[in-house]
matplotlib code that plots the C-alpha trace (Angstrom):
import matplotlib.pyplot as plt

x = [30.4, 34.2, 35.5, 39.0, 39.4, 41.5, 43.3, 43.2, 43.2, 41.4, 42.7, 41.9, 40.9, 43.2, 43.7, 46.7, 43.9, 41.1, 44.0, 44.7, 41.1, 40.6, 44.0, 43.0, 39.9, 41.7, 43.8, 41.4, 37.7, 36.4, 32.6, 32.2, 35.6, 35.7, 37.6, 38.8, 39.1, 41.1, 38.5, 39.2, 42.5, 45.5, 48.1, 50.7, 48.6, 47.0, 43.9, 42.0, 41.0, 37.6, 35.7, 35.0, 31.5, 33.0, 35.4, 34.2, 31.0, 33.7, 35.0, 31.8, 30.8, 33.8, 33.7, 34.6, 31.4, 31.8, 33.4, 33.9, 35.9, 39.4, 38.4, 40.7, 43.0, 44.4, 44.3, 46.1, 49.5, 52.7, 52.3, 51.9, 49.0, 47.3, 47.6, 46.8, 43.4, 42.7, 43.7, 41.9, 38.5, 39.1, 39.4, 36.1, 34.7, 35.5, 37.4, 39.6, 41.9, 43.6, 45.2, 47.6, 50.1, 53.7, 57.2, 58.2, 54.9, 56.5, 54.5, 56.6, 59.5, 57.9, 56.2, 59.6, 61.0, 58.4, 59.6, 63.1, 62.5, 60.0, 62.7, 65.7, 63.2, 64.9, 68.4, 66.7, 64.8, 68.1, 69.9, 67.3, 66.8, 71.0, 70.6, 66.8, 69.1, 71.9, 68.6, 67.3, 63.5, 61.6, 61.1, 65.2, 66.2, 64.0, 66.2, 69.4, 69.0, 67.3, 70.5, 72.6, 71.5, 69.6, 72.4, 71.6, 70.8, 67.4, 67.4, 66.5, 62.5, 62.4, 63.0, 59.5, 56.6, 54.3, 56.5, 56.5, 53.2, 52.8, 55.2, 53.4, 49.8, 51.1, 52.6, 49.3, 48.0, 50.1, 48.6, 44.9, 46.2, 48.2, 44.3, 42.7, 41.7, 43.1, 42.9, 45.6, 47.6, 48.1, 49.7, 49.9, 53.0, 52.3, 51.9, 52.8, 54.5, 55.1, 54.1, 55.9, 56.6, 54.2, 54.3, 52.2, 53.0, 51.3, 48.5, 49.3, 50.2, 50.9, 47.8, 49.8, 51.2, 46.9, 46.5, 48.4, 47.2, 43.4, 44.3, 45.9, 42.9, 44.2, 41.2, 43.5, 45.3, 41.3, 40.6, 44.0, 44.4, 41.1, 38.8, 35.9, 33.4, 34.7, 35.7, 32.4, 32.7, 36.1, 37.1, 35.9, 38.5, 38.5, 41.4, 43.4, 45.8, 42.9, 42.4, 45.7, 45.3, 42.8, 44.7, 48.2, 45.8, 44.5, 48.1, 48.9, 45.7, 47.0, 50.6, 49.3, 46.8, 47.8, 51.3, 54.2, 53.1, 49.5, 50.8, 52.9, 49.3, 48.9, 49.4, 53.4, 54.4, 57.5, 60.4, 60.9, 58.2, 56.3, 58.4, 59.8, 56.1, 55.7, 58.8, 58.0, 54.5, 54.1, 56.6, 55.4, 54.1, 52.5, 51.6, 54.1, 56.9, 55.8, 56.1, 59.6, 60.4, 59.5, 61.6, 64.7, 66.7, 65.0, 60.9, 59.8, 57.3, 54.9, 55.2, 54.7, 51.7, 50.5, 50.7, 49.7, 46.7, 46.5, 46.2, 43.6, 41.6, 42.6, 43.7, 45.2, 47.7, 50.3, 47.5, 44.1, 41.4, 41.0, 38.0, 37.4, 33.7, 32.6, 31.2, 29.9, 29.9, 29.2, 27.8, 26.1, 24.0, 26.9, 28.3, 24.7, 24.4, 27.6, 27.1, 23.7, 26.1, 28.5, 25.7, 23.8, 27.3, 27.6, 31.1, 31.4, 32.3, 29.8, 28.3, 28.1, 25.6, 23.3, 25.2, 21.9, 20.5, 23.5, 24.6, 28.0, 27.8, 31.5, 32.7, 36.3, 34.2, 32.2, 35.2, 36.9, 33.6, 33.2, 36.6, 35.8, 32.4, 34.7, 37.1, 34.7, 33.4, 36.6, 37.5, 34.1, 35.1, 38.5, 37.5, 34.4, 32.0, 28.1, 28.7, 25.5, 24.9, 28.5, 27.8, 28.7, 25.0, 23.5, 25.3, 23.9, 26.4, 26.3, 24.1, 24.5]
y = [-38.9, -38.8, -42.1, -44.0, -47.5, -49.8, -53.3, -55.5, -59.5, -58.2, -62.2, -61.2, -57.4, -56.3, -53.0, -52.0, -52.1, -49.7, -47.7, -47.2, -46.8, -44.3, -42.6, -42.8, -40.9, -38.7, -37.4, -37.3, -36.8, -39.1, -40.0, -44.1, -46.3, -49.1, -52.5, -54.9, -57.9, -61.3, -64.4, -67.4, -68.0, -65.1, -63.6, -65.8, -69.0, -69.9, -70.9, -68.5, -69.2, -67.2, -67.3, -64.1, -63.3, -63.7, -61.2, -59.1, -58.7, -57.7, -55.2, -53.3, -53.4, -51.9, -49.2, -49.8, -49.3, -51.6, -54.7, -56.2, -59.3, -59.6, -62.9, -65.4, -65.3, -61.9, -62.4, -65.6, -64.7, -62.2, -58.7, -57.0, -59.3, -58.3, -55.1, -55.0, -56.5, -54.4, -51.0, -52.0, -53.0, -49.7, -47.4, -49.1, -48.0, -44.2, -43.8, -40.7, -42.3, -45.6, -45.9, -48.4, -49.6, -49.0, -49.2, -46.5, -43.9, -40.9, -41.4, -38.7, -41.7, -44.2, -42.4, -41.0, -44.7, -46.1, -43.4, -43.9, -48.1, -47.5, -45.2, -48.0, -51.2, -52.1, -51.8, -53.6, -55.9, -57.0, -57.8, -59.3, -62.0, -62.3, -63.3, -65.5, -67.7, -68.2, -69.6, -67.1, -66.3, -63.2, -61.1, -61.8, -60.8, -58.2, -56.7, -57.8, -56.0, -52.8, -52.6, -52.7, -50.4, -47.1, -48.9, -50.0, -47.9, -46.8, -50.7, -50.6, -50.2, -53.7, -55.1, -54.3, -56.3, -53.9, -51.2, -53.9, -53.5, -50.1, -49.7, -52.0, -50.2, -46.9, -48.5, -49.6, -46.4, -44.6, -46.6, -45.7, -42.0, -42.2, -43.6, -40.2, -41.7, -39.8, -41.6, -39.9, -42.8, -42.2, -44.3, -45.0, -45.9, -49.6, -48.4, -50.8, -54.0, -55.4, -58.8, -61.3, -59.4, -58.8, -55.7, -56.1, -52.8, -51.2, -53.2, -54.2, -57.6, -58.8, -61.1, -64.6, -63.8, -62.9, -66.1, -68.3, -67.4, -67.9, -71.4, -72.2, -71.2, -67.8, -65.7, -62.9, -62.4, -61.7, -59.7, -57.8, -57.5, -57.2, -54.2, -55.2, -54.6, -57.5, -60.3, -62.3, -62.6, -63.5, -65.6, -68.7, -69.8, -72.8, -75.2, -75.7, -79.2, -80.7, -78.1, -79.0, -82.4, -82.6, -80.6, -83.0, -85.6, -83.7, -82.7, -86.5, -87.3, -85.3, -86.8, -90.1, -90.2, -87.5, -87.6, -85.4, -83.6, -83.2, -81.7, -79.3, -77.2, -76.2, -72.9, -71.7, -74.6, -73.9, -76.2, -79.4, -78.9, -81.3, -84.2, -82.8, -82.8, -86.5, -87.2, -85.1, -85.7, -89.2, -89.0, -86.0, -86.4, -82.7, -80.0, -77.5, -79.8, -80.6, -77.0, -76.9, -79.6, -77.6, -74.3, -73.3, -70.0, -70.0, -70.8, -69.3, -71.0, -69.1, -68.9, -72.4, -72.6, -70.2, -73.8, -75.9, -73.8, -73.6, -77.7, -78.3, -75.4, -77.5, -74.0, -74.8, -72.4, -70.3, -67.3, -67.2, -65.6, -61.9, -60.5, -57.3, -56.5, -55.5, -58.5, -57.4, -58.8, -56.6, -53.3, -51.0, -47.9, -46.0, -48.6, -49.5, -45.6, -45.8, -48.8, -47.4, -44.2, -46.4, -48.3, -45.4, -44.2, -45.4, -46.2, -48.2, -51.2, -54.5, -54.7, -58.1, -58.7, -61.5, -64.4, -66.3, -63.2, -61.0, -62.9, -61.5, -61.4, -60.7, -63.6, -63.1, -62.0, -64.9, -67.3, -65.2, -65.7, -69.3, -69.6, -68.0, -70.1, -73.0, -72.1, -71.3, -74.6, -76.3, -74.1, -74.7, -78.9, -78.7, -76.6, -79.4, -75.9, -77.7, -77.3, -76.3, -73.5, -71.8, -72.0, -69.0, -69.3, -69.4, -67.0, -63.5, -60.3, -58.9, -55.6, -53.8]
z = [40.7, 41.3, 41.8, 42.7, 42.0, 43.9, 43.0, 45.5, 47.0, 50.5, 51.4, 54.3, 54.9, 57.1, 59.4, 56.9, 54.1, 55.4, 56.2, 52.4, 51.3, 54.4, 53.0, 49.5, 49.8, 52.3, 49.3, 46.3, 47.6, 45.7, 46.0, 45.0, 45.9, 43.1, 44.1, 41.3, 43.7, 42.6, 43.4, 44.5, 43.4, 43.9, 42.1, 43.8, 42.6, 45.8, 46.8, 48.9, 52.5, 51.8, 48.8, 46.2, 48.0, 51.4, 50.4, 48.6, 51.5, 54.5, 51.7, 51.4, 54.6, 55.8, 53.5, 49.9, 47.4, 45.1, 44.3, 40.4, 39.8, 38.4, 36.1, 36.8, 32.9, 34.8, 38.6, 38.8, 36.0, 36.6, 37.2, 34.3, 33.1, 36.5, 36.1, 32.9, 34.0, 36.7, 34.7, 31.6, 34.0, 36.0, 32.6, 31.4, 34.7, 33.9, 37.0, 37.8, 40.3, 41.2, 44.4, 45.0, 47.8, 47.9, 49.7, 48.0, 48.7, 46.7, 43.3, 41.3, 41.8, 40.6, 37.6, 36.7, 37.1, 35.1, 32.2, 32.4, 32.1, 29.0, 27.8, 27.7, 26.7, 24.4, 26.2, 29.1, 27.3, 25.0, 28.4, 30.4, 27.5, 27.9, 31.8, 31.3, 28.7, 31.3, 33.7, 35.3, 35.9, 33.8, 37.5, 38.1, 34.8, 34.7, 38.0, 36.8, 33.8, 35.0, 37.5, 34.9, 32.6, 35.7, 38.4, 42.1, 44.2, 41.2, 40.7, 44.3, 44.1, 42.2, 46.1, 47.1, 45.4, 45.6, 44.2, 41.4, 40.9, 40.9, 37.9, 35.9, 37.3, 35.9, 32.8, 32.4, 32.8, 30.4, 27.7, 28.7, 28.1, 24.7, 24.1, 24.8, 28.8, 31.8, 35.2, 37.5, 39.8, 43.5, 46.1, 49.6, 51.6, 53.1, 57.3, 59.6, 58.4, 55.0, 53.3, 54.9, 58.3, 61.5, 63.7, 67.3, 68.5, 65.4, 65.1, 61.1, 60.1, 56.5, 54.7, 55.0, 59.2, 59.8, 57.5, 58.9, 62.4, 62.0, 60.2, 63.5, 64.9, 66.7, 67.7, 69.4, 65.8, 64.4, 66.8, 66.5, 62.9, 61.4, 61.5, 64.0, 61.3, 58.9, 62.0, 62.0, 58.2, 58.0, 61.2, 60.1, 56.8, 54.5, 56.0, 53.0, 53.8, 52.6, 49.8, 48.9, 48.9, 46.0, 43.8, 44.6, 43.3, 40.7, 39.1, 39.9, 37.5, 35.1, 35.1, 34.4, 32.2, 29.9, 27.7, 28.1, 24.9, 25.8, 29.2, 27.3, 26.1, 29.9, 29.9, 30.8, 30.7, 30.3, 28.5, 30.3, 32.8, 32.2, 32.2, 35.6, 36.7, 35.4, 37.5, 40.9, 41.5, 41.7, 44.5, 46.3, 49.6, 49.5, 47.0, 49.0, 48.2, 44.4, 44.3, 46.0, 43.1, 40.0, 42.1, 40.2, 39.5, 36.3, 37.7, 40.7, 43.5, 42.9, 38.8, 39.6, 42.1, 38.9, 37.3, 39.4, 38.7, 35.0, 35.6, 37.7, 35.4, 32.7, 30.4, 27.3, 24.4, 23.7, 25.3, 26.8, 26.3, 28.0, 27.7, 30.3, 31.8, 34.8, 37.2, 40.2, 43.6, 46.0, 46.1, 48.6, 47.3, 46.4, 44.0, 42.4, 41.8, 40.1, 38.4, 36.9, 35.4, 33.9, 32.3, 31.0, 29.0, 25.4, 25.7, 29.3, 30.1, 30.3, 33.4, 34.6, 38.1, 36.6, 34.7, 33.6, 32.1, 30.8, 28.6, 26.4, 23.0, 22.8, 22.1, 23.5, 27.2, 27.1, 27.2, 29.9, 32.2, 31.2, 32.9, 35.8, 36.1, 35.7, 38.1, 40.7, 39.8, 41.2, 43.9, 45.6, 44.8, 46.2, 49.8, 49.8, 49.6, 47.8, 44.2, 43.6, 45.9, 45.7, 41.9, 39.9, 38.5, 41.7, 44.3, 43.5, 44.6, 47.6, 48.8, 51.1]

ax = plt.figure().add_subplot(projection="3d")
ax.plot(x, y, z, "-o")
ax.set_aspect("equal")
plt.show()
């Protein structure tokens, strides 16, 4: 069975995603499309208005054959870790291709640029550290370093958020290639609008605009920008204002209860941030306002959003567990056949469809899965879902 992997958040699944799937299947001729999808919290540290079960079901209804969850330790993390987790899962599933969207749309350009960055990695890293010592963020320091070494024209690739992730996917694919696992990367040029844009004439819009429209009760936007087959699944969304108020309350409680030294143990708590949180959390009128107060040249708003997730999940330590497994969220008959194919291999990744029965023997996988389960419980609490009914121990994968 020829297979292609897609990394996505589907927050929500919209017409641009359907276009990407159709072009991917056309280019590869694959029999099975496997998506590795973020769970209830996104890479930017945002709360999804639709839980992972709704979003994975919508993906399968719209044509994806199998949806696997990207563990929280990867999903809510910087681009390098996000890509590492997703590609490692797809490599373990034995996919033949990995397809991703990009502003470039030119896979050779992206591959060549990735190789150039690798060749000049030592020099770029040295310059990046200099910029970071001046207060630039990791990403901003990297962009400025690449511009110095590669030139402004080539570095312009890094201005596209999807291009940046594409480079990370390719880098990790190359890692597996060196270990004898061959995966062919392909890219589909983003069609219509970009993430922060909207294009009424084409019928395509960025996910953030669609979320805003749905949150505002704009039924026309649902009908216009979502594929017909998923509209009924996604037309209602969680009101995030109430959820974010709960997140802010949890952070305030931690700021009051924990010492600065204890807060400093939170994963990715940058130097001095523990004191700033203790100072700003009490006076912030909203989570968004707190994020804005915490954001600086060195710390991006996305990094601060992710930090808020780490705080409410109480994730501590300089490193998190990095177990890799295939946690099934949804599948159709083709996807189920593919799962059986992977299970029949001696070198296949561990597949988990029922966490009550398939208890991981590997400690790293068990620890990573435990964080996923905790993240779901916390999500259900902050968005007001029944914490038993929607527990990972109770919910079952959607089967079409």
